[in-house]
C-alpha positions as a Markdown table, in Angstrom:
| # | Residue | x | y | z |
|---|---|---|---|---|
| 1 | Unk | -4.5 | -19.4 | 0.6 |
| 2 | Unk | -2.0 | -17.2 | 2.5 |
| 3 | Unk | -2.4 | -13.5 | 1.7 |
| 4 | Unk | -0.4 | -10.6 | 2.9 |
| 5 | Unk | -0.9 | -6.8 | 3.0 |
| 6 | Unk | 2.4 | -4.8 | 3.1 |
| 7 | Unk | 1.8 | -1.2 | 4.0 |
| 8 | Unk | 4.4 | 1.6 | 3.4 |
| 9 | Unk | 4.5 | 5.0 | 4.9 |
| 10 | Unk | 5.5 | 7.3 | 7.7 |
| 11 | Unk | 2.6 | 8.2 | 10.1 |
| 12 | Unk | 4.6 | 11.4 | 11.2 |
| 13 | Unk | 4.3 | 12.8 | 7.6 |
| 14 | Unk | 0.6 | 13.5 | 7.3 |
| 15 | Unk | -1.0 | 11.6 | 4.5 |
| 16 | Unk | 2.0 | 9.5 | 4.0 |
| 17 | Unk | 0.6 | 7.7 | 7.1 |
| 18 | Unk | -2.1 | 6.0 | 5.0 |
| 19 | Unk | -0.2 | 2.7 | 5.0 |
| 20 | Unk | 0.4 | 2.5 | 8.7 |
| 21 | Unk | -3.1 | 3.6 | 9.3 |
| 22 | Unk | -4.3 | 0.6 | 7.2 |
| 23 | Unk | -1.9 | -1.7 | 9.0 |
| 24 | Unk | -3.4 | -0.6 | 12.4 |
| 25 | Unk | -6.9 | -1.1 | 11.1 |
| 26 | Unk | -6.0 | -4.6 | 9.9 |
| 27 | Unk | -4.3 | -5.5 | 13.2 |
| 28 | Unk | -7.4 | -4.4 | 15.2 |
| 29 | Unk | -10.0 | -5.8 | 12.9 |
| 30 | Unk | -8.3 | -8.9 | 11.4 |
| 31 | Unk | -9.6 | -10.3 | 8.2 |
| 32 | Unk | -9.4 | -14.1 | 8.0 |
| 33 | Unk | -6.8 | -15.3 | 5.6 |
| 34 | Unk | -5.0 | -12.0 | 5.6 |
| 35 | Unk | -1.7 | -11.1 | 7.4 |
| 36 | Unk | -0.3 | -7.7 | 7.6 |
| 37 | Unk | 3.2 | -6.2 | 7.8 |
| 38 | Unk | 3.6 | -2.5 | 8.5 |
| 39 | Unk | 6.7 | -1.8 | 6.4 |
| 40 | Unk | 7.1 | 1.7 | 7.4 |
| 41 | Unk | 9.5 | 3.8 | 5.3 |
| 42 | Unk | 11.7 | 0.9 | 4.5 |
| 43 | Unk | 9.5 | -2.1 | 3.6 |
| 44 | Unk | 12.4 | -3.9 | 2.0 |
| 45 | Unk | 13.6 | -4.6 | 5.5 |
| 46 | Unk | 10.8 | -7.1 | 5.8 |
| 47 | Unk | 11.6 | -9.2 | 2.8 |
| 48 | Unk | 12.9 | -12.0 | 5.2 |
| 49 | Unk | 9.4 | -12.2 | 6.9 |
| 50 | Unk | 7.7 | -12.3 | 3.5 |
| 51 | Unk | 10.1 | -15.2 | 2.5 |
| 52 | Unk | 9.3 | -17.0 | 5.7 |
| 53 | Unk | 5.5 | -16.5 | 5.3 |
| 54 | Unk | 5.4 | -17.7 | 1.7 |
| 55 | Unk | 2.2 | -15.9 | 0.8 |
| 56 | Unk | 0.5 | -16.6 | -2.5 |
| 57 | Unk | -0.8 | -13.0 | -2.8 |
| 58 | Unk | 0.8 | -9.7 | -1.6 |
| 59 | Unk | -1.0 | -6.3 | -1.8 |
| 60 | Unk | 1.3 | -3.4 | -1.3 |
| 61 | Unk | -0.5 | -0.1 | -0.1 |
| 62 | Unk | 1.2 | 3.2 | -0.2 |
| 63 | Unk | 0.5 | 6.9 | -0.5 |
| 64 | Unk | 1.7 | 8.1 | -3.8 |
| 65 | Unk | 1.3 | 11.2 | -6.0 |
| 66 | Unk | -0.7 | 10.2 | -9.1 |
| 67 | Unk | -2.0 | 13.7 | -9.8 |
| 68 | Unk | -5.5 | 12.8 | -8.7 |
| 69 | Unk | -8.0 | 14.1 | -6.2 |
| 70 | Unk | -6.9 | 13.5 | -2.6 |
| 71 | Unk | -8.1 | 10.2 | -1.3 |
| 72 | Unk | -8.3 | 8.6 | -4.7 |
| 73 | Unk | -7.4 | 4.9 | -4.7 |
| 74 | Unk | -5.9 | 3.2 | -7.7 |
| 75 | Unk | -4.7 | -0.3 | -8.6 |
| 76 | Unk | -1.4 | 0.6 | -10.2 |
| 77 | Unk | 0.0 | -1.7 | -12.9 |
| 78 | Unk | 3.6 | -2.9 | -13.2 |
| 79 | Unk | 4.0 | -0.7 | -16.4 |
| 80 | Unk | 2.9 | 2.4 | -14.5 |
| 81 | Unk | 5.3 | 1.6 | -11.7 |
| 82 | Unk | 8.1 | 1.1 | -14.3 |
| 83 | Unk | 7.4 | 4.5 | -15.9 |
| 84 | Unk | 8.5 | 6.0 | -12.5 |
| 85 | Unk | 6.2 | 8.9 | -12.8 |
| 86 | Unk | 4.5 | 7.8 | -9.7 |
| 87 | Unk | 6.1 | 9.6 | -6.9 |
| 88 | Unk | 6.6 | 7.9 | -3.5 |
| 89 | Unk | 8.2 | 9.5 | -0.5 |
| 90 | Unk | 10.4 | 6.4 | 0.2 |
| 91 | Unk | 14.0 | 5.7 | -0.4 |
| 92 | Unk | 13.8 | 2.7 | -2.6 |
| 93 | Unk | 12.1 | 3.1 | -5.9 |
| 94 | Unk | 8.7 | 1.4 | -6.1 |
| 95 | Unk | 9.7 | -0.5 | -9.2 |
| 96 | Unk | 12.6 | -2.1 | -7.4 |
| 97 | Unk | 10.5 | -2.9 | -4.3 |
| 98 | Unk | 7.8 | -4.5 | -6.4 |
| 99 | Unk | 10.2 | -6.4 | -8.7 |
| 100 | Unk | 12.0 | -7.9 | -5.6 |
| 101 | Unk | 8.7 | -8.8 | -4.0 |
| 102 | Unk | 7.6 | -10.6 | -7.1 |
| 103 | Unk | 10.6 | -12.9 | -6.7 |
| 104 | Unk | 9.0 | -14.0 | -3.4 |
| 105 | Unk | 5.3 | -13.9 | -4.1 |
| 106 | Unk | 3.5 | -15.3 | -7.3 |
| 107 | Unk | 0.8 | -12.6 | -7.3 |
| 108 | Unk | 1.6 | -8.9 | -6.3 |
| 109 | Unk | -0.7 | -5.9 | -6.5 |
| 110 | Unk | 0.1 | -2.3 | -5.8 |
| 111 | Unk | -2.6 | 0.0 | -4.4 |
| 112 | Unk | -1.8 | 3.7 | -4.4 |
| 113 | Unk | -3.7 | 6.3 | -2.3 |
| 114 | Unk | -3.5 | 10.0 | -3.5 |
| 115 | Unk | -2.3 | 12.1 | -0.5 |
| 116 | Unk | -3.4 | 15.7 | 0.1 |
| 117 | Unk | -0.6 | 16.9 | 2.4 |
| 118 | Unk | 2.7 | 15.2 | 3.1 |
| 119 | Unk | 4.4 | 17.2 | 5.9 |
| 120 | Unk | 5.9 | 16.5 | 9.2 |
| 121 | Unk | 3.6 | 16.6 | 12.1 |
| 122 | Unk | 0.4 | 17.0 | 10.1 |
| 123 | Unk | -2.4 | 14.5 | 10.9 |
| 124 | Unk | -3.8 | 12.2 | 8.3 |
| 125 | Unk | -6.6 | 14.0 | 6.3 |
| 126 | Unk | -10.2 | 12.8 | 6.3 |
| 127 | Unk | -9.9 | 12.0 | 2.7 |
| 128 | Unk | -7.1 | 9.5 | 3.3 |
| 129 | Unk | -8.9 | 8.1 | 6.4 |
| 130 | Unk | -11.9 | 7.3 | 4.1 |
| 131 | Unk | -9.7 | 5.9 | 1.4 |
| 132 | Unk | -8.1 | 3.6 | 3.9 |
| 133 | Unk | -11.5 | 2.4 | 5.1 |
| 134 | Unk | -12.4 | 1.7 | 1.5 |
| 135 | Unk | -9.2 | -0.3 | 0.9 |
| 136 | Unk | -10.1 | -2.3 | 4.1 |
| 137 | Unk | -13.6 | -3.0 | 3.1 |
| 138 | Unk | -12.5 | -4.2 | -0.4 |
| 139 | Unk | -9.9 | -6.6 | 1.2 |
| 140 | Unk | -12.6 | -7.8 | 3.6 |
| 141 | Unk | -14.9 | -8.5 | 0.7 |
| 142 | Unk | -12.1 | -10.3 | -1.2 |
| 143 | Unk | -12.2 | -7.8 | -4.1 |
| 144 | Unk | -9.4 | -6.0 | -5.9 |
| 145 | Unk | -11.7 | -4.2 | -8.3 |
| 146 | Unk | -10.1 | -0.8 | -7.7 |
| 147 | Unk | -10.1 | 1.6 | -10.6 |
| 148 | Unk | -6.7 | 1.8 | -12.5 |
| 149 | Unk | -4.8 | 4.8 | -13.6 |
| 150 | Unk | -6.4 | 4.4 | -17.0 |
| 151 | Unk | -10.0 | 4.7 | -15.7 |
């Protein structure tokens, strides 16, 4: 089974660098069966690569404000994304990105990581570093049993 992680974020913007941090971790410590694309701030620019890869599963990981404790990780449903109350720092709304991705990939998951500080030149916080490690370990174990926003 081809599986893909698409990370979203800007590492120059503090905790918004959660996605790129995960991408680097996955590139250094590969997980068999998983590929990674660091989508940066414009992940839609990589749709052509996704189309060429033809993954069966895609996991999108981004820092987003869910009004939770910093470093909280949630599996976010399509309904929650559609509600648009989840705030991302990127130009294209998450609902559009996920919808377009679903046209290319049969199974799509969105994992949100609650940032603490999103500001230019600020390093990624320890809470976000720990959250990224948690996401990595779950992917390595083949588990998507993250809490949802309803939990």
